[in-house]
C-alpha positions in Angstrom: 87.5 110.8 119.1 89.7 112.4 117.0 89.7 111.7 113.3 92.6 110.1 111.2 94.8 112.8 109.6 94.3 112.2 105.3 96.4 113.2 102.3 95.0 114.5 98.9 95.5 112.7 95.6 98.1 115.7 94.4 100.1 115.1 98.2 101.6 111.8 97.3 103.8 112.2 93.8 105.9 110.0 90.8 108.0 111.4 89.7 110.9 109.7 87.4 114.1 111.3 86.0 114.0 111.6 82.3 116.2 114.3 81.2 118.8 112.9 79.8 122.5 112.7 80.6 124.3 116.0 82.5 120.7 117.2 83.2 121.0 114.5 86.6 118.9 115.9 89.5 115.4 116.7 86.9 112.7 115.3 88.2 109.1 115.7 86.1 105.4 114.2 86.9 104.8 111.5 84.7 101.6 113.2 83.1 98.2 110.9 82.5 98.1 108.8 85.5 95.2 109.4 87.8 95.7 105.7 89.9 99.0 105.1 91.4 100.0 101.9 94.4 102.9 101.4 95.9 103.7 98.3 96.5 106.0 97.4 99.2 106.6 93.6 99.5 108.6 91.7 102.0 109.9 89.0 100.9 109.9 85.7 103.6 112.2 82.5 104.1 110.4 80.2 106.5 112.5 78.1 108.4 111.0 74.4 110.2 112.7 74.1 114.3 112.7 71.4 116.0 111.7 71.5 120.6 115.4 68.9 120.8 113.7 68.5 124.1 111.3 66.6 123.3 111.7 66.0 119.4 107.1 64.7 120.0 106.6 68.8 119.4 104.9 69.6 116.8 108.1 72.0 114.7 107.8 76.1 115.7 108.2 77.5 112.5 110.4 80.7 113.1 110.3 83.2 109.1 113.1 85.8 108.6 112.9 88.7 105.8 115.4 87.2 103.4 114.1 90.4 100.4 112.0 94.6 100.9 111.4 94.7 97.1 108.8 98.8 95.8 106.9 98.7 92.8 105.0 101.7 91.4 101.9 100.8 89.6 100.1 103.3 88.2 96.6 103.7 85.4 95.0 106.9 83.7 94.1 108.6 80.0 97.5 108.5 78.6 99.0 111.7 77.7 101.2 113.0 75.0 103.3 114.8 76.5 104.5 111.3 78.4 103.9 109.0 75.4 107.5 109.2 74.1 109.2 109.4 77.4 107.6 106.1 78.9 108.4 104.7 75.4 111.5 105.8 74.9 112.6 104.3 78.4 110.5 100.9 78.2 112.6 100.5 74.8 115.7 101.2 75.8 115.3 98.4 79.2 117.5 101.4 80.8 117.2 101.7 84.1 116.2 105.6 84.9 115.9 107.4 88.5 112.3 107.2 90.6 110.8 109.4 92.8 108.9 108.5 95.1 107.9 112.4 97.2 105.1 112.5 100.5 103.8 116.5 100.6 103.0 116.5 103.7 104.6 114.1 105.5 106.0 115.1 109.5 109.0 116.5 110.3 110.7 113.1 111.3 108.8 110.7 108.5 110.0 109.3 105.8 109.3 112.3 102.1 111.3 110.6 99.3 112.0 107.5 97.8 113.9 107.4 95.3 116.3 104.9 94.4 117.0 103.3 90.4 113.5 101.7 88.3 113.1 99.5 85.5 110.2 100.3 83.5 108.1 96.6 82.8 104.8 96.9 81.6 104.3 99.9 79.3 99.7 99.1 78.4 97.7 100.6 76.8 93.9 100.7 75.4 91.6 101.9 73.9 88.0 101.5 73.1 85.5 103.3 70.5 84.5 107.2 72.5 86.7 106.6 75.5 90.2 108.4 75.9 92.9 106.4 75.1 94.5 104.4 78.4 98.2 104.3 80.1 99.1 101.0 82.7 102.5 101.3 83.7 104.1 99.1 86.5 107.8 100.0 87.9 110.4 98.0 89.8 112.8 100.2 92.1 116.5 98.4 91.3 117.1 97.4 94.7 115.6 99.2 98.3 114.8 102.7 97.4 116.7 105.0 99.8 114.5 107.0 102.2 114.7 110.7 102.9 112.7 111.5 105.8 111.8 114.7 106.7 113.7 117.9 108.6 
């Protein structure tokens, strides 16, 4: 039996294009996030289809994808190097380019998912004796562009 090939924590990266206009293409990893979850969801419509030869039969259920949405959530510590950038992004309600990089993608596999996104949630928690924690929710504005590893 062959073991599955796996990836390490540092091989899946969330980057944000925080830099101001004129510095397009300069991405920065969000410091402090130690848990990142990527959710890919297909929104599906359902239709009930009758049997035209025998209407006494149960209806057939057919499904079709209406849309696709991708979001990223993360938790970790409230790193000073990311605080201002994240707060400015949230309060600006601006769309920023983000990318998800799989640095160990095999040739031909999707290596990067990228596109405009909104910071839809920014939460901080303080607990006596602990470091301040952070939670973020980022939603792609549209379907991310995918780039395969050459």
